C-alpha positions in Angstrom: 69.2 47.1 190.7 72.2 44.8 190.3 73.3 42.9 193.4 76.8 44.1 194.2 77.5 41.7 197.1 80.6 39.6 196.5 82.4 36.7 198.2 86.2 36.9 198.2 88.7 34.1 197.4 92.5 34.1 197.7 94.8 31.6 196.1 96.9 31.2 199.2 93.8 30.4 201.3 91.3 28.7 199.0 93.7 26.7 196.9 91.8 24.4 194.5 88.5 26.3 194.9 90.2 29.4 193.7 91.8 27.5 190.8 88.5 26.1 189.7 86.6 29.4 190.0 89.1 31.5 188.1 88.8 29.3 185.0 85.1 30.2 184.9 86.0 33.9 185.3 88.9 34.2 182.8 87.0 32.8 179.8 86.4 32.0 177.1 90.0 31.0 176.4 91.2 30.1 172.9 92.8 26.7 172.6 96.5 26.3 171.6 96.6 22.8 170.0 100.4 22.4 170.1 102.3 19.9 168.0 106.0 19.6 168.9 108.9 17.2 168.3 111.8 16.1 170.4 115.5 15.7 169.4 114.9 12.0 168.6 112.0 12.9 166.2 109.1 11.8 168.4 106.0 13.9 168.0 103.6 15.2 170.6 100.2 16.8 170.2 98.5 18.5 173.2 95.9 21.3 173.8 96.5 24.2 176.2 93.9 26.8 177.1 96.3 29.3 178.7 96.9 30.9 175.3 96.6 34.1 173.3 98.0 36.4 170.7 100.3 39.1 172.3 102.1 41.1 169.6 101.5 42.2 166.0 105.1 43.1 165.0 106.6 40.7 165.5 103.6 38.3 165.6 103.9 36.6 168.9 101.7 34.0 170.6 102.0 33.0 174.2 100.8 29.8 175.8 101.6 28.1 179.1 102.1 24.3 179.7 101.7 23.9 183.5 103.8 21.6 185.7 101.8 18.5 186.8 100.0 19.4 190.0 100.6 16.0 191.6 104.4 16.0 191.4 105.6 19.2 189.7 107.0 17.3 186.7 107.0 18.9 183.3 104.8 17.8 180.4 106.0 16.4 177.1 105.2 19.6 175.1 107.5 21.7 177.3 110.2 19.0 177.3 110.1 18.9 173.5 110.3 22.7 173.1 113.4 22.7 175.3 115.0 20.2 172.9 113.6 21.6 169.6 112.4 25.2 170.0 109.6 25.0 167.5 105.8 24.5 167.7 102.8 24.5 165.5 99.7 26.1 167.1 96.8 24.4 165.4 93.5 26.4 165.9 90.6 24.2 167.1 87.1 24.4 165.6 83.9 22.5 166.4 84.6 19.7 164.0 87.7 18.6 165.9 86.9 19.5 169.5 86.4 15.9 170.7 89.6 14.8 169.0 91.6 17.6 170.6 90.1 16.7 174.0 91.2 13.1 173.5 94.7 14.3 172.7 94.9 15.9 176.1 95.1 12.4 177.7 98.4 11.8 179.5 99.8 9.2 177.2 103.3 7.9 178.0 106.3 9.3 176.3 106.6 8.0 172.8 102.9 7.5 172.2 101.8 9.5 169.2 98.7 11.6 170.0 98.1 12.1 166.2 97.4 8.4 166.0 95.4 8.2 169.2 93.2 11.1 168.3 92.8 10.1 164.6 94.1 13.4 163.4 96.3 13.8 160.3 99.9 15.1 160.5 101.1 17.0 157.5 104.6 18.6 157.0 105.3 22.2 158.0 107.2 24.5 155.6 109.6 26.1 157.9 109.8 24.0 161.1 110.1 20.4 162.1 106.9 19.7 164.0 104.0 18.6 161.8 100.7 20.5 161.4 97.2 19.1 162.0 95.6 18.8 158.6 92.0 19.1 160.1 92.8 22.4 161.8 91.2 25.4 159.9 94.3 27.6 160.7 97.8 26.4 161.5 100.5 28.7 162.9 104.1 27.6 162.4 106.2 29.2 165.2 109.7 29.4 166.4 110.1 29.6 170.2 111.9 32.8 171.3 111.9 32.2 175.0 110.4 30.0 177.8 109.8 31.7 181.1 109.3 29.4 184.1 106.9 31.1 186.6 107.7 28.7 189.5 108.9 25.2 190.3 105.8 23.9 192.1 103.0 21.7 190.8 100.6 23.8 188.7 103.2 26.4 187.9 103.1 27.8 184.4 105.8 28.1 181.8 105.3 31.0 179.4 106.2 29.9 175.9 106.8 32.9 173.7 106.4 31.8 170.1 107.0 33.9 167.0 104.7 33.1 164.1 106.8 32.6 161.0 104.0 31.2 158.8 100.2 30.8 158.8 98.1 28.4 156.8 94.4 29.1 156.3 92.0 26.7 154.7 91.2 28.2 151.3 87.4 27.6 151.5 87.4 30.1 154.5 88.8 32.9 152.5 87.0 35.3 150.2 88.5 37.1 147.1 90.1 39.7 149.5 91.6 37.0 151.8 89.2 37.9 154.5 87.5 35.3 156.7 83.8 35.3 157.7 84.1 34.9 161.5 81.1 32.5 161.7 82.6 30.2 159.1 85.5 29.4 161.3 83.2 27.7 163.9 85.7 28.2 166.6 85.5 26.7 170.1 87.0 27.9 173.4 87.4 26.6 176.9 85.4 27.7 179.9 85.4 26.5 183.5 85.1 22.8 184.4 84.3 20.6 181.4 82.5 23.5 179.6 83.3 24.8 176.2 81.6 27.4 174.0 81.1 27.6 170.3 81.4 30.7 168.2 78.3 30.5 166.0 76.6 33.1 163.8 73.7 33.3 166.2 75.9 34.5 169.1 78.2 36.9 167.2 77.7 40.7 167.5 79.8 43.8 166.6 80.8 46.6 168.9 82.0 49.7 167.0 85.5 50.7 168.2 85.7 54.3 169.5 89.0 54.9 167.8 88.0 57.4 165.0 86.2 59.8 167.3 86.2 61.0 170.9 83.0 59.8 172.6 81.5 62.3 175.1 81.3 59.6 177.8 78.6 58.5 180.1 79.4 61.3 182.5 78.3 63.9 179.9 74.9 62.3 179.2 71.8 64.3 180.4 71.0 63.4 184.0 67.6 61.7 183.2 69.5 59.4 180.7 72.6 58.8 182.9 70.5 57.9 186.0 67.8 56.0 184.0 66.3 52.9 185.8 65.4 51.4 182.4 68.5 51.9 180.2 71.3 49.3 180.7 75.0 50.0 181.0 75.5 48.7 177.5 72.8 51.1 176.2 74.4 54.0 178.0 77.7 53.0 176.4 76.2 53.2 173.0 74.6 56.6 173.6 77.9 58.0 175.0 79.9 57.0 172.0 79.1 60.2 170.1 81.2 63.3 169.6 78.5 65.8 170.7 75.0 65.8 172.0 72.5 65.8 169.1 69.8 68.5 168.7 67.5 67.1 166.0 64.2 65.6 167.2 62.0 66.0 164.1 62.2 62.3 163.2 61.0 61.2 166.6 58.2 63.8 166.8 56.8 62.4 163.5 56.9 58.8 164.8 53.4 57.4 165.5 54.4 55.6 168.7 56.1 58.7 170.1 53.0 60.8 169.3 50.9 58.3 171.2 53.2 58.5 174.3 53.3 62.3 174.2 49.5 62.4 174.1 48.9 59.7 176.7 51.3 60.9 179.3 51.3 64.7 178.7 50.2 65.3 182.3 52.7 62.8 183.9 56.2 63.8 183.2 57.8 60.9 185.1 55.7 58.2 183.3 56.4 59.9 179.9 60.1 59.8 180.6 60.0 56.1 181.5 58.0 55.2 178.4 60.3 57.1 176.1 63.2 55.4 177.8 61.6 52.0 177.1 61.1 52.9 173.5 64.6 54.2 173.2 65.9 50.9 174.7 64.2 48.9 172.0 65.7 51.1 169.4 69.1 50.8 170.8 68.8 47.0 170.8 68.0 47.3 167.1 71.1 49.5 166.5 68.9 52.6 165.8 71.2 54.8 167.8 70.4 58.2 166.1 66.6 57.6 166.4 67.0 56.5 170.0 68.8 59.7 170.8 65.9 61.8 169.3 63.4 59.9 171.3 65.4 60.5 174.5 65.7 64.2 173.9 61.9 64.5 174.0 61.9 63.3 177.6 
């Protein structure tokens, strides 16, 4: 059984410990590699992990440059946006992760992070800040609003940016302008110095329950719902059906099922456990219909 014991942390009490821990919890976080420009034409390039896509129509991204913890001062990205309300959000993949990290160094005002990181600036089509040529996807944005959350050190400033143009590397697109998720090779921030990489080996699909009304875990037969073998993920798969199935012929003709029925015909509890174990294997192989038939024999 899963250990449910917890330890509680509050920001007002635990300060930096809380700040460190929550970055492990709210993760992985996509990286907003923001290129901006000030009124004098000086360019800045800096990554932010407080970032996401928040609206489809209009297309809105939100990211948050924090005030410096040591003195509450604002960072160059925010200063630039307050002067020129435009930003390019350059998406970060594995090939450029070390260079984006280098660009996070607090260089003095006027130092060009494109040059320091060895990345290539290219002109944008609709806004003044340049794009990062090496980025697989670049979002040209016009800033709608900046919402300061506080004035203290560490306080965020929500930058609400409307995407007016998106550039995608052509080699990532198929004939229907669709992208293979693995080909992007994206990276994301975790806690501490940790990152994660979106590779083909760690990708999986979860069918959305939008086209049908799943019966829910509460409607599963009791021996399934209270199983000591089936996991919560497996129960979720089983519960995402519109009605309990009745067919069991396929399972009855399965050689392994026949062995179990014969071996444990006089031990109902053991038979149920063994059928649950077999169903769990089937569910992990995405054989949901077959798994249901096996479970209905228990």
